[in-house]
N, C-alpha and C positions, 0 to 999 in steps of 0.2 A: 501429549503427542509432541514429538520433536520436529516441528516444522517451522518454516520462516513466516508463514502467513498467520493472520489473526485467528485465535482459537475458535471464534464463533462463525468463521467463514469457510466454505468449501473451496476446493481448488477452482472450479468453474466461476464461483463468485469473485474470487481474487483476480482471476484473469479478466473478467468483465470490468471490474473496478480499475485495474491497471490500464485496460483499453480506454476507458472513459477519461482517466487521468491524462494519458498520452494524447488523446484527441483534443482535450481542452488546452493542453500546452501547445499543441501544433497550431491551434487557432489563435494563440496569443499574438496580439498586435496592438498598436496604439488605439485602434478602433474597437477591439474586442479584448479587453483586459482579462488576464487569468486571475481568478479569485480562489485561493485555496480553501476558503470557507464555503464554497459552493458544494451542494449536496450531490452525492453519487446516487445511482438508482436504488441502492440498498439503504439509503437514508443516512449514511455516514458521510461526514464532510471529507473533502479531499485531504485536508491537513491531518485529520484524525486517522484516516486510512494510511496515509504515507508514514506517519509516525509509528503506527502499529506494525507496518511492514518492515520498516528499518529496524525497529526494536526487536522484532521476531528474528530477523536475519542476524543481528548482532548476538542475540541469545543463543541461537542455533550454532553459530560459529564458535562461540566460547564453550558451549557444552561439548562440541566435538574435540576442541583442543584439550579439554580436561580429561576426556576419555582416552586420548592418545598418550597421556603422560603415565 
């Protein structure tokens, strides 16, 4: 499938993970430090999810540019 989200996740799961990631970052302060190794509700670490999301977006963008040539 040509999507930007991780292969083993549905769109609602991706949205939920993104929400959790954004909420954790919004709470970031000297008293409440943001830890990318913290687990999301699906058991994936924030850093693993973020890398999969960025990699998927990159792959999708490059596949589109190859199709347009």
